[in-house]
N, C-alpha and C positions, 0 to 999 in steps of 0.2 A: 254150391256155396257151403261154407263151413258151418258147423254146428257149435263147436267149442271155440272160445276166444283164446284159449291157452292150449296149444297143441293141435295135432292133426290126426285124423284116422278114427277108427271105431273105438279104440281105447280111450282117447281124449273125449269123444262124445259120451261114452259111458260114464266117465268120471264127472263130466259136466252135469249129466242128468242125476247121477247119484248124489251130487252136492246139494240137490234140492230136497233130499230126504233129511229132515231135521227131527231126530228122535224126541227131543225135549218137547216139541209141539205136536208131533204125530202120534206118539205113544198114548196120550190121554184119550183122543177120539177113538182109536182102535180098542183100547182097553175098556172104555165106557160102552162101546157097542157090544163087546163080549159080556160086560157086566149086566147090560140090559137083558141079554139072553139068559144069563144065570138067574136073574131076578124072576124069570118066568118059571123056574123050577127045572124039571127035566127038559133039556133042549137038544135040538138037532145041531151037531157041531158044524156040519156043512153049511147050513143056512146061516149060522152065526158067523162063520168065516167069510161068507159072501157079503154079509152086511158090513162086517169090519173092513173088508176090501173096499166097499163103496166109501166108507168114512176116510180110508187112507187116500184114495184118489181124489176125493173132494179137497182134502187138506193139501195134497200135492199140487193140485190146480191153483190153490191160493198162493202157495210159495212161488211157483213159476210166474204167475201173473204179477205178484207183488215185486219180484225182482225185475221183471221186464219193464214195469212202469217206473219203478224207482231209479233204475240205471239208464235205460234206453229212452225214456220219455221225460222224466223229471230231472234227471242228472243228480239225484240225491246221493246215490251210492258211489263209492270210489271205484268199485270193480264188480264184475259179474262174470261167472264162468261161461255163459252162453251168449251167442250172437242173437240178433233179433230173429233170424230164421230158426235158430235152435229153440228159442222160447216159444215161437209159434208152433213148431212141431211138438214140443213138449206139452203145450196146452192141448193140442189136438189128440196126442196119444193118451194123456190123462183123461180127457173127456170120453174118448172111445172106451177106455177101460172102465170108467164109471158107468157108461151106458150099458156095457156088458154086464156089470154087476146088477144094474137095475133089471135087465132082461132076465138074468138068472133068478132074481128075487120074484119077478112076476110069475116064473114057472114053478119055483120051489116054495115060495112063501105066500104072501097075500097082497092084494092091491093096497092095503093100508100101509104096509111096510114100504112099498114103492113110493107112495104119496109122501111119506115122512122123509124118505131118503133124498128125493129129488131136490128139495130146497138146500141141502148141504152143499151141492155143487154150485148152486146159484150164489150162496153166501161166499164161497171160496172165490169164484170168478169175479164177483163184483166188489170184493174187498178193496181192491185198488183199480181205478182211482175213485170209484163211486162212494164206497162206504167209509174209507179211512180218513176222510176230511171232516166228518160230522161227529161230534162228541158222543152221540147216542149210538150210532151204527158202528163206529170204530171200537166202542167199548163192548157192545152186546154181540157183535158178529161171532167171535170165537166161542163165548159161553153158550149162545143159542145153538150153535153147531154141536157143541157137546151135549146139550139137552136133546137134540134131535137124534144123536147117536144112541143115547140111552132109550128113548122112546121107540125108535125104529128097531133096535136090537130086540126089545121086548115084543113089539108088534109082529116082527118077522116070525116069532115062535108061536104066538098065541092068536094072531089075527085080530087082536083088540088091545085096548089100553086099560090099565088098572089104576087104582088110587096110588099105590106105592110107586110105580114108575113116574107118574105125573108129578107126585110130590117130590121125589128125588131129582127129577129134571129141574124143578123150580129151585131146589137147594143148590144144585150145581150152577145154574145160571146166575143166581144171586151171588154166590160165593166167588165164582170165577170172574164175575164182573168187578168185584173188589180187587182181585189180583190184577186184572187187566188195567184198571185205572192206575195202579202203582207202576205197572210195567210201562205204560205210556209216559209216565212222568220222567222216565229216564231221558227222554228226548225233549224235555220241556223247552229249553232255550232254543234249540234248533227249530222245533215245530212252531214256536211263537214267531221266530224270525221269518218263516216262509208262509205264515198265515194258516197253518194246519191246526184245526180246532179239535184237539183232544180235550178230555175232561180237565186235565191239568191246565191247559191254555184257557179254556172257557171259564173255569172257576178260580184258578190260581192254585199253586201247589198245596197250600195249607188246607183249603176247603176240599180240594180233591182228595187229599189224604184222609180227611175226616169222613168223606163219603165212602171211600174205600174200606176204612175200618168198620163203618156202620154196616156195609154190605157183608163183610166177612162175619161180623158178629151175628147178624140176623140169619144168614145162611147156616152157620154152624149151630146156633141155638135151635133152629127149626127142626133139627133131627130129634131133639129131646121130646117135644110133644108128639112127633110121629111115632116114637118108640112107646111113649106112655099110652097112646090110643091104639096101639097094636098094628099100625100100618107098617112099621119096621120092627125087626127083632129087638129084643131088650138090650142086646150088646151093641147096637148101632151107635149110641152116644159115645162109646169109647173112641170111635173114629173122630168125632168132633173134638174130644179132649186132646187127642194126639195132634191134630191139625191146629187146634187152638193154642197149644203150647208153642208150636213153631211160629204161629201168627203173632203171639204176644212178644216174641223176640224181634220178629221181622218189622213190625210197625214202628219200632224205634230206630231202624236203620235207614240209610239212604235208599233211593229207588232201586239202584242196581243190586245191592246186597239183599234188600227186601224182596225183590222179584225172584232172585235165586232161591231164597229160603221158601217163599210162598209156593213156587212151582213144585219144589220137592215136597213141601207139606201137602200139596194137592194130591201128589202120588200116594202119600201116606193115608190121606183121607179116603181116596178111592179104594186102596187096598184094605183098609179097615172095614169099610162098608161091604166090600166083596166077601170078606171073611164072615162078617155078621150075617149077611143074607144067605150065602151059599152053605156055610157050615153050621150056623146057628149054635154057637158054643154054649149058650145058656138055656137052650130049649129042653134038654134032657131032664134036668132036675128042677126046671122052673126057676123063677127069679124070686128070691126071698129078700124082701126089704128089711133093713135093720129096724127092729121094734124098740123105739125109745121109750115106750110106755112101761118098760121093765123098771124105770125109775119111779114108778108110782106117782105119788102126789108132787114129786119134784120134777116131773117131766117138762111142764111148761117153763118152769124156772130155768132148767138146764138149757133149753133151746135159746132162751133169752140171754143167758150168759155167753153161749157160743156166738150168737150173732152180735151181741154187744161188744165182745172182744174183737170181732172182725171190724165193726164200725170204729172202735177206738184205734185199732192198728192203722186203718186207712187214714183217719184224721191226723194221727201222730206222724205218719209218714210225710204228709204234706207240710206240717209244721204247727207251731203253737198258735199262730194266727187263725189257722183253720179250726183248731179246737175251740178257741174262743168264739169264732163266728158260729160254729155249730151249737155251742152252749146257749148263746143268745137266741138263736132261732128256735131251738127246742123249748126254751123257756117261754117264748112268745106263743108257740103253738100249744103248749101244755094245757092252759086253761080251757081252750076250745075242745081239745081232745078229751079232757076229764069230764066235761059236761056231756059230751056226745057218748062217751063210754058208759057213764052212769045211767043215762037215759035208755040206751039200747039194752043194757043188762036188766034194768028195772022193768021194762015192758016185755022182756022175754024174747028178744030178737035172737040171742044165742046163749049157749051155756058153756062152761069151762070145767069139764069133769076132772081132768088131770092137773089139779093145782093143790097148793098147800092148805088152802082154807083160811089163810090169814087175810083179813080185810083191813084196809086203811082208808079212812074217809069215805066209807060206803061202797068201795069197789075192791076187788081182789088185789093183793100186792103185785101179782104178776101183770096186771093191767097198767099199773103205774109204770113198771119197767118197760112194758110194751110201748107206751107213749113216749118213752125216751129213746129206746133202742131203734125203733123203725125210722123215725126222722133222722136220727144220727147216722144210720147206715146209708140212707138215701143221700145225706149231705156228704158222707165220706166218699161215696162213689162219685158224686158231682165234683167235689174238690180234687179228687184224683184225676178226673178227666179234664177239668178246666182250671184248676187252681194254679197259681204262680208261686206258691210257697210263701214263707214269711216276708221275704224282701219285696216280692212283687205285690203282696197284698197290704203291706204296711202303708198307712196313710201319713 
């Protein structure tokens, strides 16, 4: 029986099997497995490549099974390069290769690496038809697989797990879940018509997009406290900034363009983290934070001017109605904040050394500004995320 649906002979079969290698989806798992090895420090390249091979064959299994189900069983796809027999042989071959990688890991690495690698194949094989009809499993399958790639790549080198790989695995799972939700939204109309419950179908496109943006924001920001606490190198947040710039553009685009941008942004994110972890560009001279206290007694005032300008810019961008709403809210909150601030200063809860020394109504001038700037900045962010502008807000 034939293997390829288009053409005959070994060359046609080879082309059919090669068609299931999708670099855009296969490169991240392989690269993440190697990144996990690099995170361990000095690593054995052979072991790292074996684990990367396991990641490759797990994803290859997912692609072959997905095509088999979608074309030969569900009839969703218009075409597929392989016959049913070709798909079964492809699944068998990928599984044998994956098991070969597991056996090699058992010999050259540790049982922990084998235990972490094994679920990768299960996720790939069960992607269709078991996992891809549930909004949770269809969203988390690929991101969790990426997390396992990182953890296993690290464990294969060290025989254990550390705080850094676990934290980064969480970052990848959360961030890529946001990308996956937007990716699945491309097929919203079709999935809804056939009853396939992706997040977009379950929540609706608007709420699904909000959930995706939230996941992206949480995952990218989480790198910052990891760097502050020393879990990651000080240069790691630069990777979040690079991906965040791409995400800021992508979230305003349609699902297809947004997915294209976010997938490439994820490559940039991984590359940035790899450079930060492997090369540690800021480690030699240490990280010197800018010392704003050179402004002396005007330090606190200068920071309030900076953040006040940001608050004003955000509110002005939304429109005059937002400015007036913010002004009314700040005015309503101010009396409570004034009494609270006066009391905490009076009983010695905190002190403000870097200030001008000017007092107004019993509290420092800077505290009056603080009670305006902070709620204004919060309202500016809120209006930017949820405001409808002057026309939408006008009564």
